[in-house]
Each structure stands twice: as structure tokens, then as C-alpha cells.
N, C-alpha and C positions, 0 to 999 in steps of 0.2 A: 503494499500500500503506499502512496506516496505521503509524504510527510508534509506539515504546514511548513517548515522550513524550506523545502524543496519547493514548494507551490510560490514562496513568496517572491523566488528569484525571478519569477514570470511577471510579476507585477510592475516593476520597474521596465523602463523603456529598452534598456538593453538585454535584459532578459527575454523580454517578448520578442525582440527582434532575433535574437538567437534561436529561439522556439520557432519562430516561423522560418528561418533558414534551415533547421533541422527537418521541418515538416513540408518545404517547398512551397509555402504560401507567403503572400504579399501582406507586411504589415498594414494594420490600419492607421489613420492619420491619428496623432496624440487626443485629440479631442474625443474622440470615438474609443480609444483604448482606456480613457479615463472613465468613461461612463461605462463601458462595461465592467472594469474592476470596481467602481464604486458599487453597482448594481447586483453584480453576479455572485457574490459569495456562497449562497447557499446552493445555486447549481454547480459551482465550481467544486466546491465540496463533496457534492453529491456524486460528481464524475469522478473525482480523485479517489474517493473512499466507497465506491460502489461494494456492496455487500457488508458494509460495516454497520455497526448498531448506530441507532438514530443519534444517541449522545455523541459517539465519535465525530458525526457529521455536523452536529451543532457546534461543538467545540472547534472543528476545522473552521467553519464558517465565521465563527466570533474572530478566531485568529487572524484570519485574511482580512477581516473588516478592521481590524485594530491596525494591521500592518499597513493598509491601505491609508488610514488616518493618519499615521505616523509619517508615512513616506510622504503624504500629499499636503500636510498640514492642514487638512479640512477635517471637520467634524463627520464622526460615524453617523450615517445617515438611513441605512437600511437595517429595520428590525429582524432581530434573530426569528429564523422559522419562516420568514417572508420568501415565497418561490418565485423568483424572478427571471425573465428571460428563458422560460421553459423552450426547451426544444434548439435554442439559438448556440449555446455553449457546448 
């Protein structure tokens, strides 16, 4: 299973660009990646921890949200448990 620390490397721009290069996809513009990072924690946690207990997924989503808040300097805005961007990520 992917750890929260491993996922946080994909939140910064350089990590995101590396991930895109690894998968052969084009990076989205900064404003779009920021929107996805700010709103997609629960979905990202769900994908990263497939088969894990719900408590593990919730903890991972919280960790990602707090990491983004620290990284961006913006307040946490996505409530834990909200399922956003279903099917997009």
C-alpha cells in the first residue's frame, strides 16, 4: 500500500511532473493541479489504499489535506468524509 509520505511527493509541482513523465501524460496547468490537490483527498486516499479499512483511508485523506495546507499556505477546506471528484482521479 502507498504511504502518506509517498503520496505527498506528488502534491508538489516537481513531484507531479515526475509522475506525469513516468506515466507518459501531459501535466495540467498549476491552477488546475492546485484545484485537484485541494479537493481530491478522499478520492486519492481511496485509490491509494484500495482494500484498506475505512479508518486508514480517512487518516490518509486527513494527512494529504494537512500536507496540502502546509505546502500551499492555504487553509484546509475539504471536510473529511466528503467524496469529491468521483471517477476523475
